[in-house]
Structure formats: structure tokens, C-alpha cells
N, C-alpha and C positions, 0 to 999 in steps of 0.2 A: 812264691815261685814253685814250691814243691807241688802244688796242685796243678799248675800248668805243665810241669814236667811229667806228672803222672797221667795227664790227659794225652800227652804226646800227639797233639793235633798237627804239628808241623807249621803252625801259623806264627807270624811274627808279632802277635798281639801282646805278648808279655813284654817285649821290648817297647812297644808302643805305649804301654800303660805304666812304664817306670816313673814318669813324671806327669804332673797335671797339665792339661792343655793351657790353662790360664789361671793365674792367681793374681788378684789385684789387692794391694794394701793401701790404706788411707789413714789419715789422722782427722778425726771428727772434732770440730770446735763446739762443744756443747755449752750453750748458755744456761747457767743455773738460775734458780728462782731469785737469788739475791744479786743477779747481774754479772757474777763472775763467769769466766770462760774456763772450762776444763777440757783439756785435749785428751782424746781417747783413741787408742789404736783399734783399727777395724780391718776386716778382710772379707773377700768373697772369692771362692775357688770354684772353677768349672773344671772338674777333673777329666771327664771324657764325655763327648757327645756322639760316640759311635752309634748309639741306639736312638738318639733323639735329644731334645732340649734337656739341659741339666736340671736336676731337681734336688733340693735339700734345704734343711732348716737354717734358721739364723738364731744363734744363741748369744745371750748377754750374760757374761760371767767373768769374774776377775781372773780366772785361770786360762782364758782363751788365748791362743797364740797361733802363729802361722802353721806350725807343724801339726797341731791338733786339727785345724780347719782342713788342711790338705788330707790328713789321714781319714777324717770323717767323710770327706768328699769321695775318697777312694772306696770306702765301705759302701757308700750310697751307690757308686757305679756298680759294684758287685750285687748289691741288694736289688736294684732295679732290673739288672740282667736276669738274676735268679727268678724274680717274680713275674717275668714275661711282660714287663712294661716298656713302653716306647720312650724311655727316659735314660739319660746319662746321669752321672752323680755330681752333685754340687754341695757346697756348704758355705756358711757365712758366720761371722761372729764379731762381737765387740768386747774388748777387755774392759769390763766395768762391773762394779759391785752394785747391783740394782737395789739392794737394801738401803743404799745411801741416796737413792733418787726418789723425788716426789712423782706423783702420777703425771703432772705436767712436764716434768723433766724427761720421763720415759717417753712421752709422746713426742717431744722435741727430738729425742735421740732416734726414735723410729723413723721420723720424717727426714732427719739429717742423713741417716744411713741410706735411704732411698735416693735422696738428691745426689749423694756422693757416688753411688753405684748405679745410677740410672742407665748408663750405657752398657752395663754388664747384664742386667736382668731384662726380662720381657717374656710374654706368654709363649713365644716360639723359640726362646733362647735360653732362659734360665728362670726357673719358677721357685721362689723361696716359700718356706713354710715355718711354722713355729718350732721352737726347740727349747733348750734350757732358758728359763726366765722370760720367755716370750709366749704369747698365746693369741687368742682371737682378737683382743683389743689391739695389740701391736700390729697384727696383720690388717686390721681395718684401717689404722692410721697409715700404714705403708701403702695399701692399695689406693687410699684416697690421695696420698701425696703423688704417687706414680701417675694416677689418672690426671691430676692437676697439671703435672709437668708435660704429659702427652696431649692434653687438651681434649680428652675424651675418656669415658668410663672404660676401665681395663681390669675387670674383675678376675680374669683368668691368669693374671700375672702372679697372684699369691693364692695359696691354699691355706686351709685352717682358719678361714674368716668366720665371723658371725653368720648364722643362717640368714639373717635379714639382708646381708650383703652378698649373697651367693654362696654361703658356706654349706656344708654337707650335714644332713641329719645323720647322727651316728658317728661323726668324725671323732668326738671325744672318746668314745668307747672302742674305736677300731683297733688301736694297737694292742690293748689288753685282751679284747675278745678274739682278735686274730691270733694272738699268742696262744690262747687256750685251744684254738682249732689245731695249731701245729702240735701243741702238747698232746692232745688226744691222739693225733696221728702217730706220733712216735711212742706214746704209751703202749700202743698195740704192738709196735715193732720191738719194743724193749721189754715186753711182758710185764708192764706195771699194772697193778690192780688198785681198787679203791681202798685196800688195806695199807697201801703205801702212803707215806706222809710227805708234806712239803714244808720248807722253810723259805720265807720271802724276805729279801733284804730290800728295803725301800717301800714306800707306799704312796707314790704319785699316781697319776691317772692310769698309766699302763698297768701297774701292779694292782691297783684297786679293781679294775674291771677283769683282770685275769683271776684274781682271788675270788671275786663274786662268781665268775663262771665255774671255777674249779669246785667251789663248795656247793654250788647248785647241782653240779654233776655228781656229788657224793664224795669228793676227795677231802681229806683232813689237812688243814694248814695248822701246824702245831707251833709255829713261831713266826713273828713278823717284827721287823725293826725299822726305825727311821732315825733321823738325826737326834731324836730325844732319848732313844734307848730301845730295848727289846722287850717284848712280852711273849710268853709261851704257855701252852696248856696242852698236855699230852692227848687229851680227848678232842682237841680241835678248838680253834678260836672262833669267836662270833664276829665274822667279817662285817656284817651289817652294823653291828654296834660300833666297831672301829670306824667305819665310814661316817656314822653319825657324829662321833667325837671329832673327826677331822673336819667335817663340814661346819662345825661350830668353832673352828680355830684351834682346836686342841691337837695333841700329838698322840701317837700310838701308846705311849707310856701312860696317858691319862685314861685309858679305857678301863672301865670298872666291870670286870667279869669275875665271877666267883672262882677262887683257887688259881687265878692267873699268876704266873711267876714273872718277875721283872728283873732285868739285867742291863748292862751297858750294850750299846748297839753292836760293838765288835763281836760280842758273844754269839751272834747269829752264825758266824763262821765255824763255831764249835758245836752248834746244836745238832744232835743226831736226827737226820731225816733222810728219807730215800732220795728226795729231789731238793737240791738247793737252787733257788731262783734269785739270782742277783738282778735287781731292778732299780738300782740307784746309779752311782757313778762308775766310771771305768777303772780297771786295774786293781780290783779288790782281791782277786785271786792271783797270787804271785808265787815265785819260786820258794819264798820263805814260808808260806802257809799251805801250799797245795797238798802236801802229803798228810796234812792233819785235818782236812775237811771230811767229816763223816757222812758221805752221801754216795749214791750210786750213779746219779745223773745230775749234771749242772745244766740248767735251762736259762740261757742268756737273754733276758729282756732288756737290760741296759746295753749300751754300746761299749764294746770292748772290756767287759768286766774281768775276763781271764787274760792275763798277760801271756805273750807268746812263749816265754820260757817256762810257764806252768803247764802248757799242753802236754809235753812229754812226760812230766811227773804224773799228771792225771791219767794219761793213757797207760802208764806202767801199773797203775792201781785199778785198772779196768773201770774207770769212771768215764761214762759217756758225756760228751758235751754237745748240746743242741745249740748251734751258733746264733749269734745276734742277728746276722743279716737274713736269717730265715725266721727266727722266733719273733722279731719285732717288725716284720715287713708290713703288717697290717696298716700302719700309719701312712706309709707312702702309697699303698694301694688305695686307701681312702682319698689321698690327695689326687691321685689319678682320676678317680671317679668325680671328684669336685671339679677338677680342671676340664675334663671333657664336657661336663654339664655346663660350665661357664662358656666354653667355646661355642656350644650349640644353643645356648639359651634355654637349657632344660634343667629340671630338678629331678632328683631321684628320691624315692621313698625309702623307708627303713628296710623293707623286705628286699628291694633291689640292691641296696648297699650290701646287705648281708650275703646275698647270692653271689655278687661279683667278688666280694672279699674272699669268700670261701673258695670260689672257683680258682682264683689266682694263687691263693695260699696252698691249697691241696695240689695244684699243678706244680708249684715249686717244691713241695715235699716229695712228690712222686719223682720229679727230675733228680732230686737229691738221692732218693732211694736207689735209682737206677745206677748211680755212680758209687754207691757205698762199697760194693764188691771190689771195684777197681781201686778204690781208696783204702782197701784192706781194713774196712770197718771204721775208718776215721770219718765221722760225720762232718767235721769242720772241713776237711780236705774235700769231701764229696760236694759240699755246697759251692765251694770255690771252683771245683771242676765243672759243675753244672753251669755256673755263671760264665766262666771263661769260654766254655763251649759256645754259648750264644754270642758272646763278644767276638770270638774268633770267626764265626760265620759272617758277621757284619764286616769285620776287618778284611777278610779274604775277598769279599766282593768289592770293597772300596780301594784297597791298597795293593793286593797281590797281583802280579802280572801273570 
């Protein structure tokens, strides 16, 4: 709400956005390979369609709940508005531990989700994408199931699909490479140089491609962690070697690099680096540890890695935060490119994808920069002010007399 008040637009959009437009809950009867039925809780939220059909991922995770889904859908609303996309925000999830499912059970679950939420989703209403524990395979099964139910091929209903089924070249790399585009922009704003170091928490797709882009540009990543532990090297880690280990099923801690130091994963929060890059799960920076994180900048690739109560602590220590809805917006922009191509029956090449991605991201960064002064230097407030400004314009046309 503070971002809305700082904007002082006079619009009623803040009241309008207090609650999601639609949240549907369901119980999914998943038939297991041994014939048993397991009941799973599932949700789909369409938070706002002020700017267009809702857009957002579907996550399969044991911690998924209604509050999380609605919060993520709200963030997607802001992210799409900030990025200048014709989308509202949506999100979906199933409360399930996918490590306990076979591949055939995951396929049944993906198809079951679509059959349950068929009336919620659609290419002009709500367009899902991959998220935690879902990927191209799940989107292929979901698209196939939705097309079967509709009686015709409907590729534009889902994004993040395999390329052979209308997916996008460069979609896998988009979030990480887009994050580095934003990082470079704000590195100039914050006077960072190639002598400054980075510590990266998490090494999924987004972190991998961000790290590769950063080291190719000459930055040193001195620490990386994943669920297995942390490795560090003051002269910089060999990111390509880490990628090779991960591709073979290993973990960050399995990387064999001379003089590398190993520690538990949580030690990444204590590693001295100019920039801390949380790229794993949310809530890792909180009121209990914010004052002890030895960095000058936090660059949020994960969704919600800094808890709200930590923001004031970080600000008091002059630590700048580049927020998630800007830093990780490359994924939803890639989804937009895939969606428009599916609707038109067109395909984009890698250069076209990179051009559109950069155009939207730098546009979002510039809109944020325009608000930083009014936000008194608070970049998080500035991104929300920029997003709310666009939402207010749509709201005023539709609802204000």
C-alpha cells in the first residue's frame, strides 16, 4: 500500500486489488500406479485481469497452499504491469511431493489438473506456465489434455512447452539471461564494477544462465550454494564446470575445482560479497538475519526471498534491493512471446526473442528509474509505483466515473 500512497494517483485501484478476482480450490483424486487413490489439494487464482488475460505458473510442491498461490498471483499482476505486457496475474498449484511420484503419476496429475480447472483456463482467459517441479513435459501433457477436452488443438493456452509443440527457442534461458540484463542496468546506476563480487544462492535454470552471463561479462562469482551445500573461491568459481556437474546429476558440492572451499548451504548468507543473489526459495532473508548479511546489493531472482519485515533493516544499512518482479521478469516476457506466436501461427528465432526480451526489460527498468526519486531511493517501492501507475490507468478508464 505504501507504493500506492507514494504515487498519490487518486485512483481506486488499490482498493480494487485488495483481493483476487477469482480463486478456485479443488481436490484432485490421483490414481497411483498401484491402483490406490490419493487426494491432493489444488488451486488456481486469477488475481486481476485489468490489463488482459491472467498469466502465471503452476507449481507442484508439498508446501503449496491457498495463501501462497494468491500472493504469487498478486506478484504476477505487478510483474506483468511493470513489464508492459497485456496480461494480468495468475498462479496455480498442487500440494504434492513430486519426489514420491512416478513419471506416469506426474502425467496423470498434470492431465487431472487441467480437467478440473478447464473452465478457468484458456488462451484468452488464463494462460498457465511452468513453475516449481513443473516444466516442458508437464506443459505438453496439459496442452494435450486441454486440446482433447476442447476438441481442437489449443497451443496458446499454455506456455513453456517443448519447441516441437509450439514452444519458444530461448525460453529456458530467458529468466536468467533477462535477470542479467536488469543486473547490468542497475550495476551502472549503483556504480558497481567488475571488481565487485557475487554470491548466488540456488543453482536452478535461472541462476545458471544468470551466472553464465555474469561471468562471461567479467564478474566474479565467489560463492554458490544449492540444497547440497556451498562452495566458494575468492578468485571466482568455474561456472561451466559446475554446470557440467549438475548436468550429470551431481550437486554444487560435487564440483572439483582447485582450492575451492566447501560449507553448508546456509553459510551463503554469511559469505562476504558485494552482491547477494537469492535464486532459490522465498523468505531466506528475514528480520533475524538481515542485519548480518555482508553485501551492498541484494538481487532477487527467486520469488519473495526478502521478507517484508527485513526491508527496513536492509534500508537502514544502505543495502539496495533489486526486486523480484523486475529481476525475474524475463520468464513471463518469454511466455508472452510464445503466446503471441501461437495465436498468430508464427515462430520466433533466437535473435528476435533476445530483442523483444531486452526491449521489455529495459523499458521496465527505465520506468522504475523514473520513480526512484519519488520513492526516496527505495527501488522496491519504485517498481510497485511503476506497476500501479499502469494498472491505475486501466482502472480509471474502466471503473471511474
